[in-house]
C-alpha positions as CSV (number, residue, x, y, z in Angstrom):
1,M,-26.8,9.8,-18.5
2,S,-24.8,7.5,-20.3
3,D,-26.4,4.1,-21.0
4,Q,-22.6,3.0,-21.7
5,P,-22.0,-0.5,-19.1
6,I,-18.9,0.0,-16.5
7,D,-16.2,-2.0,-17.7
8,Q,-16.1,-5.0,-14.5
9,P,-13.0,-6.8,-14.1
10,S,-12.9,-10.2,-15.3
11,A,-12.9,-13.3,-13.3
12,E,-9.5,-13.9,-14.0
13,D,-8.5,-10.6,-12.8
14,Q,-10.5,-10.6,-9.9
15,I,-9.2,-14.1,-9.1
16,K,-5.2,-12.8,-9.5
17,A,-6.3,-9.3,-7.6
18,D,-7.4,-11.5,-4.9
19,A,-4.8,-13.6,-4.5
20,K,-2.3,-10.6,-4.5
21,K,-4.3,-9.4,-1.5
22,S,-4.0,-12.4,0.0
23,E,-0.5,-12.9,-0.3
24,D,0.0,-9.1,1.0
25,A,-1.6,-9.8,4.4
26,L,1.0,-12.3,4.9
27,Y,3.4,-9.4,5.0
28,H,1.1,-6.8,6.6
29,V,-1.2,-7.2,9.3
30,V,-3.5,-4.8,10.6
31,I,-5.2,-5.5,13.8
32,L,-6.4,-2.1,14.4
33,E,-7.3,0.2,11.1
34,E,-7.6,2.9,14.2
35,R,-4.5,5.6,13.9
36,D,-4.3,5.8,18.1
37,P,-1.7,8.7,18.2
38,N,-0.1,7.3,21.3
39,A,0.6,4.3,19.3
40,K,4.6,4.3,17.6
41,W,6.4,2.2,15.5
42,Y,8.8,-0.1,17.0
43,V,11.4,-2.8,15.5
44,V,11.5,-6.3,17.1
45,H,14.2,-9.1,16.1
46,T,13.0,-12.3,14.3
47,Y,14.4,-15.5,13.1
48,S,15.6,-15.1,8.9
49,G,13.0,-16.8,6.8
50,H,10.2,-17.0,9.3
51,E,9.0,-13.1,9.0
52,E,5.7,-13.6,7.4
53,K,5.0,-16.4,10.0
54,V,5.9,-14.9,12.8
55,A,3.7,-12.0,12.0
56,Q,0.8,-14.1,11.6
57,Q,0.9,-15.2,15.0
58,L,1.4,-12.4,16.8
59,G,-1.9,-11.3,15.0
60,I,-3.5,-14.7,16.2
61,R,-1.7,-14.1,20.1
62,I,-2.9,-10.1,20.1
63,N,-6.4,-11.4,19.3
64,G,-6.7,-13.9,21.4
65,L,-5.3,-11.9,24.1
66,K,-7.7,-9.0,23.3
67,L,-4.7,-6.5,23.0
68,E,-6.1,-5.2,19.6
69,T,-6.0,-1.5,21.3
70,K,-2.3,-1.9,22.1
71,V,-0.6,-3.7,19.2
72,H,-2.2,-2.4,16.2
73,E,-0.6,-3.3,13.0
74,V,2.7,-5.4,12.1
75,M,4.4,-5.3,8.7
76,V,7.4,-7.0,7.2
77,P,9.2,-4.5,4.6
78,V,9.1,-6.2,1.4
79,Q,9.4,-5.3,-2.5
80,D,8.2,-7.4,-5.8
81,K,11.0,-8.5,-7.7
82,I,11.4,-11.1,-10.4
83,K,14.3,-13.7,-11.2
84,I,14.8,-15.9,-13.5
85,F,14.7,-19.8,-12.4
86,R,15.2,-22.5,-15.3
87,G,14.5,-20.2,-18.1
88,K,10.9,-18.3,-16.5
89,K,10.9,-15.0,-15.0
90,I,9.2,-15.5,-11.5
91,Q,8.2,-12.5,-9.4
92,Y,8.9,-13.2,-5.9
93,K,8.8,-10.9,-2.0
94,D,12.2,-9.6,-1.9
95,K,12.5,-8.6,2.4
96,L,14.0,-5.6,2.6
97,F,15.0,-6.4,6.1
98,P,15.4,-9.8,7.0
99,G,15.3,-10.9,10.2
100,Y,13.2,-7.9,11.1
101,L,9.8,-6.4,12.0
102,L,8.0,-3.3,12.5
103,I,5.3,-3.2,14.6
104,R,2.8,0.1,15.7
105,M,1.8,-0.4,19.1
106,I,1.0,1.5,22.7
107,M,3.8,0.2,25.0
108,D,3.2,-0.5,28.1
109,D,4.2,-3.8,29.9
110,E,1.5,-5.6,28.7
111,S,1.7,-5.0,25.0
112,W,5.9,-5.6,25.8
113,A,5.2,-8.9,27.6
114,A,2.8,-9.8,24.8
115,V,4.5,-8.9,21.6
116,R,8.2,-10.1,23.6
117,N,7.1,-13.7,24.5
118,T,5.5,-14.5,21.1
119,R,7.2,-17.0,19.3
120,G,10.0,-16.1,16.9
121,I,10.4,-12.8,18.3
122,T,14.0,-12.7,20.0
123,G,13.9,-9.2,21.5
124,F,13.1,-5.4,20.4
125,V,15.3,-3.1,19.1
126,G,16.2,0.0,21.3
127,I,19.2,1.9,23.3
128,G,20.1,-0.9,25.9
129,K,16.6,-2.7,27.3
130,N,14.5,0.1,26.2
131,P,12.8,-0.1,22.8
132,T,12.9,3.0,20.5
133,P,10.2,4.0,18.8
134,I,11.4,4.8,15.0
135,P,10.4,8.4,13.5
136,Q,6.9,8.0,11.3
137,T,9.0,9.2,8.3
138,E,11.0,6.9,8.3
139,V,8.4,4.0,8.1
140,D,6.8,6.1,5.2
141,T,9.7,6.0,3.1
142,I,10.1,2.0,3.9
143,K,6.5,1.8,2.3
144,K,7.0,4.0,-0.5
145,Y,10.0,2.1,-1.7
146,S,8.1,-1.0,-0.9
147,A,5.2,0.1,-3.4
148,Q,7.4,0.9,-6.3
149,A,5.4,-0.8,-8.8
150,A,8.3,-1.4,-11.4
151,P,10.0,-4.8,-10.2
152,S,13.8,-5.1,-10.8
153,F,15.3,-8.8,-12.2
154,K,17.6,-10.9,-9.7
155,A,20.6,-11.8,-11.1
156,S,21.5,-15.3,-10.5
157,F,25.0,-14.7,-12.7
158,T,28.3,-12.4,-11.5
159,V,30.7,-10.5,-13.3
160,G,33.2,-12.4,-15.1
161,E,31.4,-15.2,-15.0
162,A,31.3,-17.8,-18.4
163,V,28.1,-18.0,-20.0
164,K,26.5,-19.3,-23.1
165,V,23.8,-18.0,-25.5
166,I,20.8,-20.1,-26.2
167,E,18.6,-17.4,-27.5
168,G,18.8,-15.3,-30.7
169,P,21.4,-14.5,-33.3
170,F,24.2,-15.5,-31.3
171,T,22.8,-18.6,-30.2
172,E,25.9,-21.2,-29.0
173,F,28.0,-18.6,-28.3
174,L,30.3,-18.4,-25.4
175,G,30.7,-15.3,-23.8
176,T,31.8,-13.6,-20.4
177,I,29.7,-11.3,-18.8
178,S,31.2,-8.0,-18.2
179,E,28.1,-5.9,-17.3
180,I,24.6,-7.0,-15.2
181,D,21.6,-4.5,-15.0
182,E,19.3,-5.9,-12.7
183,T,16.7,-3.2,-13.2
184,K,16.9,-3.9,-16.8
185,G,16.6,-7.7,-17.2
186,K,20.3,-7.5,-19.1
187,V,23.5,-8.8,-19.5
188,K,26.6,-7.5,-21.5
189,I,28.7,-10.4,-22.5
190,L,31.6,-10.4,-24.5
191,V,31.5,-13.0,-27.1
192,S,34.4,-13.4,-29.7
193,I,33.6,-12.7,-33.2
194,F,36.1,-12.8,-35.8
195,G,38.9,-13.0,-33.4
196,R,37.9,-10.2,-31.1
197,E,35.9,-9.5,-28.3
198,T,32.9,-7.8,-28.9
199,P,30.0,-7.0,-26.1
200,V,27.0,-7.6,-27.0
201,E,23.6,-6.9,-24.8
202,L,21.0,-10.0,-24.2
203,D,18.3,-10.7,-21.9
204,F,18.7,-12.7,-18.9
205,L,16.7,-15.9,-20.0
206,Q,19.1,-15.4,-23.5
207,V,22.0,-17.0,-21.5
208,A,22.6,-19.7,-19.4
209,K,25.4,-21.1,-17.3
210,I,28.1,-22.7,-18.0
């Protein structure tokens, strides 16, 4: 048996991992780990911009009412993305369905009332007045999409916008955006070289709004 020490995460890595876990818990509240076959996924309306706050409030309310065996899980579907702000790359959580929460629960009058009467929830999604469960396959697809590791960039530019190059060999050149690639965080701009418009591909960080 090898006497080689097993690599342990550094204190900094552990802090980052704990911070990410805490952040993820804001968007995914697990009240009961057990998978009850009678529980279904439902969608509720909430106020846009307050999804994670409402999810937390619902978790607290369900625990307070001792309804953990009926309302099991609350999810705000999000995906990690990156945006450019003041010349820096900032990672953030992008909500896939603003104004909606997914809830795994056993639906009856008691659980319906507990969820519906939670502050910030304005109603269930369904046919008429009846909440309609969504297929597990749809939820699995949403979870897989949310978990995609490669974050994409959020462009603050638009095609046709005039910009100034602030970094690289074309610094101080003015140009017009012709293409935007949010996946790679790049833009293609048309700059005037020798009196002719020439396309140049640059990172988001290399250009600025005029």
